[in-house]
N, C-alpha and C positions, 0 to 999 in steps of 0.2 A: 570561225564559221565554216562549216563543211560545205564542199561543192556539191552540186547536183550529181556529178559522177560518183563521188564518194557515197552519198546517201543511196544512190542507185545500187552500188557494189555492195553496200552492207545489207541492203534489202535482199539481194539475190544471194547472198551467202547465208543469211539467216533462213531463207526458204529451204535452201539446200540441207543445212544442218539439222533443221526441224523435221523435215521429211525423213532424213536418214535415221535420226534417233527417236523419232516419234515424240517430240517434246515441244514445249513452247518457251522460247527465250524471253527474258524481260529486259529489253533494250532500252526502254524509256525514250520512244520515239518522239514525244512532245519536247524533250530536252535536245535530243540529237539535231532536231531540225531548227533549234534556236540557240546554237552555241555561240559563246563570246568570241569575238574575233582575235582577241589578245590573249586568250587562254589555251593551253594544250590540254585536252581532255579525252583525245581519241588517238589511238595507237593502230597502225596498219602494217601488214606485212603482205607485199605483192611479189608475185613472180610472173614474169612475161605478161604484165598489165592486168593479171588476174588477182583479185583479193583472195588471199588464202587464209588470213587470220585477222580478227579485229578484236579490240578491247576498248570499252568505254568506261570512262570515270565520271560519276555523278555525284556532285556535291549537294547535301542538304543540311545546310548550317554547319555544325560541328562534326557532321558525320560524312563520310564518302562511302558510296557504293560501287562496286566493280562488276561489270559482267562481260563476258567475251565468248568467242567461238573460234574454232578451227575447221577448215574443210577436212572431212573424214580421212581422205587419203594421206593427209600431211600430219596426222597427230602422232604424238610420242616422238617428236623430233626436237623437242625444246622450244618451238616457236612460241607457244602461249607463254612459257616461263620467261622469255625474254621480254615479251610485252608487258607482262606483269611487274617484271623488275623495273621497267620504265615508269609505269604508273605509280608504284610504291615510292619510287624517289620523289615523285611530284607530291604525293600525299605527305611524305615527311617534310618537305619544304613548306607546304601550306598548313602544317601543323593540325591535321584533323585529329580529333580526339578519339575517334572511332572509325575503323576502316572495316567494311563488310564485303565479302565476296558473295555474290548471288549465283545460285545454280538451280535449275529445275530439280524438284525433288525426284522425278522419274529418270533422270540422266545418269546412266551407269558410267559413261565416259568422265562425267564431271566428278563422281564419287571416286573413281580410279585417280584421277588427278589430285584430288584433295588429300588423299593418302600421302602424297609426296611432299607436301609442304606442311609448315607448322600453322595450324589453324583450330579453332573450336567452334562447333556448331552452336549457335546462340538462339536461333528462332526459326519458325516456319511461318510463311505468309500464304494465306488461302486467296486464290483469285476467284472471285465470285461473279456469277451473271444473274440478272433479274429475270425470273420466270413470270409470265403474264398472270397476275391475280388481281382481284378487286381490291382497291385501297381507298378507304375513306379519307378525304381531305378535311382539314380542320383550319377554319379561318382565323382562329386565335393565334396561330403562328403565321408570320409573314416572312417570306423569303424574297428578298428584293436585290437588284444589282448593287454591288459595292461601287460607289462612285466619288465619294468625297475624301478629303484628306483625313477627316476623323474615321471613316470606315477603314481606310488604310491603316490608322493607328490601332484600331480595334483588332484587325487582323494579326498585327504585330503581337499585341498583348495575348491573343489567343494561342499563337505559336509558343510564346513563352510559358503560358499557364498550362497548356496542354500537351505540347511536344517538346518542353524543356529546352528550347532555344535560348541562347544568350541574345540580349537585345540587338546588338550589332549584327549577329549572324541572321536573326530574324528579318531585319531590315534589309540586309544585303539579299537574302533568298527571295523575299517578296518582291523587291525590285526586279530581280531577274526574271521571275515567272511572269510578271505583268508585261514583259516584252513579247510574250507569245500570243499571237492574234487568234489561236484556236483555244485559248483558255477564257473561261467565263467566271467571274468572281461574284459571290453572293453573300449578303448579311442575313443572318436570322434574327428577327425581332419577335419579342413577346412583350405584350403590355407596354408597347412603345419603347422598349429598351433594346439595344443591340446585345445579344446574348451568345451569338455564335457565327460560324461562318462555313461556307461550303464551296468548292471549286469543281468546275466541269471542264474537261478536256475532251474535245471532239477530233476524232480521227475517222474519216470516211463514214462508215454507218454506226460507229460506236461512240458511245459517251462514257467516260471514265469519271468516277467520283473521287476527288482527292481532298485532302486538307479539312475534312469534316470535323468540326470541334464546337463544343459548347462549353462556356466558362464553368468551372467546377461548382460554383454556388447555385448554378441553374440546372445541373444534371440531376437525373432521377425524377423529373417532373413530366416526362413524356414530350418535351420541347423537341429534342433531336428527332424522335420518331416521327412526329408530325411534320417537320421540316423535310425530312428525308422523303416521306410520302409525296409531297408536293413536287420535289424535284424529279423523283422517279416518273410520275404521271406526266410532267411537262415534257420530259425527254422522250417518253414513249409516245405520246401524242405527236411529237415532231419527227417521228420515224426512226429513232435511235434504239439500239440495243444498249442496255445499261450495265456497266460493270464497275466492280471496286476491289480493293485490296484490304485484307485485314489479318493481323497477326493472330495466330492460332491460340496464343495464350491470353488474348483479350477476350475473354468469355462473354463479358457483357456486350461488347460490340458484335461479336459473332451472333449471338442470340437476337440481337436487335435486328441485324441484316437478314437473318434467316425468317424472322417473323414478318418482315416486309416483301418476302419472296425471292430473296437472293439464294442461290445454290452454288457450292463450290464445284469448279470444274478442273482445276488443277492447283498444285502447290509449288512454291519456291522456298528454298532454304538458303539461310545466311549463316555465314561463317566469319568469325572475327579473325582478322589478320593483324600482324605487327608491321611496323615500319623498318625495323632493324634487320 
């Protein structure tokens, strides 16, 4: 678990780096604020009590994502490489099947660093924000809180079916995110059947949509679109700006989000790394 000072130091360094580089870092604050006490996922470099560099490791079932930053005046000194080596050693010990380094697409500094290590760019993720537009709500699809043990099992099966988790990985991941009191979990129902799920994370005035999935046999029927509209309007009425992430290569999802009023405002790139 990170201390209040550590979280404050990370935030201050993030603001400094983002302002200097004109980028937005993806540091997964919902996860930083809910770290497990007995796991090492965060790596710090301090000088004279000032945080100079930070790297965060984020586990998603069989996959790990890594993102970090270094104060501009301290770059090209090998600091980030040392933190990365520490993180990769832990990834190897945990036997992640995939390790991804995340970098803002607009970051020239990140691109220069990536040239120095063995990695391959594998995907681009768009971060999208909803623009106010009229959305028709459909009562044939119900979005309700996930409350029961059966709801939890449904979420597990959706992660297996739609996000290719192994069962034990899906159970562990869902148990972890349930500990975050800023997260809200919902089940999507159609004709009295649980067919999908969606998760909302709140951070100040922002609502982020995660884990949106519909069982394959119910896809292509407009169920996901109608559920998404309900969620958007509910968050908007409660005063939140609504955001989500989507892989650029997922053209169907991208078209769905754009048709519901989402617009891309920045991109993140992912590079596959090895543990050896």
